[in-house]
C-alpha positions, 0 to 999 in steps of 0.5 A: 334800533329805535328807542321810542318813548310812549309817554313823550319823555326825551331820552337822556344823553350819554356822557360826552366822554363816553364814561360812566354815567355819574351825573345823576344820583339814585334811580336816574343814574341806574336808568342811565346805566341801563340805557347805556348798556342797551344802546345798540351801537355802544352798549354791552353785547350780552345786554343788547341780546336779552329780551323779556323771556331771557331776563324773567328767570333772573327776576324770579331768582333775585326775588328769592334772594331778597327773601333769603337775605330777610330770612337770614336777617343779613341786612347788608346783604338785603341792601345789595339784593334789593338793588339787584331786584330794582335793577330787574324792574329797570331792565324790563322797563327799558326793554318795554320803552324800546318797544314802545309798550310803556316806560319806567315812569308809567310803571311808577305812576301805575303802582302809585295810583294803585296804592292810593286807590287801595288805601281809601282809609289813608288817602281818601275819606274812609275811616281808619277805625277798622280791624285788620280783618276788615281791611283785608276784606276791603282790600280783596273787594277793591281787587275784585272790582279791579279784576272786573274792570279788566274783564276777568270774570272767572274766580281764578282769572288773573292768578299768574301762571309764572308763580312758583307751583306751591305759591300759585296753588295757595293763591288758587285755593284762596280764590276758590275759598272766597266763594265757599269751595273749601274744606272747613276743617283741617282734619278733612284736609289731612284725610285728603292728604292720606287719600292722595298718598295712598293713590300715589303708592298704588300708582307707582305699581300700576300707572305710567310715569305721566300718571304717577306725575299727575298723582304726585301733583295732586299730593302736592296740591293738597299739601299746599292746601294744608299749609293754607289751613295751618297759616303756613307759607309752604315756600318759606317752610320748604326753604327752612327745611332745605336749610336744615337739611343742608346744615345737618348734611354739612355736619355729616361731611365734617364728622367724616372728614375728621377720619379723612373720609367723604360721604361716598366712602361711608355707609347709609347706616353710618350717615343716618347715625351722624344725622341723628347726632346732628339733630341732637347737637341742634337741640342741645345748642 
């Protein structure tokens, strides 16, 4: 397998003794490790077999684990999770280099150029004396020009398909809102939420499973819209709700274990009562 480098950089050589590449520090060492793992003759069989599609789910997972560590304010864990996420960028860049698409260096150059171009009030001659709202408006104007340069003509062009559903819904709605396609009042969104919930209730009895799924999707889309109007990140809110559910259910399990039982050996009524006890315990603590 060839290892073309599109920007002309020479590939680093493996340590002559075949040992762990520790001649470099920081990002250079990590890149050397990944190059060794992907080496078709001496690398790791699992790593050699991977491609962009098989690694992409790990990339998404690592991003969520970074967000989780931040939410928990676990800074040592965040350090490790950021390393895992950085590895994903190095992994994709190594595969791209092997295929002749781009290199890690070109990725770094591209993001550096983008950050400079999007901050003319820091790196250019524009004034920094502007409100946060004006800076956001300027940022969006710059991004719009970038999309036009990439021949993205539609308002919704460029919103990544691979985003989590709720996150992508928010981004689509924000794009549409920029051109005036939006409810101006939260009450209107709430009315739509009630309407979609009613349609879903009716769909359960009268429609096929695919049609029920469609109605449920409509309901979720409106929930995302409500989150946007309330300035709530739906993914963050749902993660918090998941954590709360996990915490309260653990309370139920612990309470039942005191009697030598499991939830499967309990009743719904008893577990509902324990759930209420868990809520009361949280409020009192």
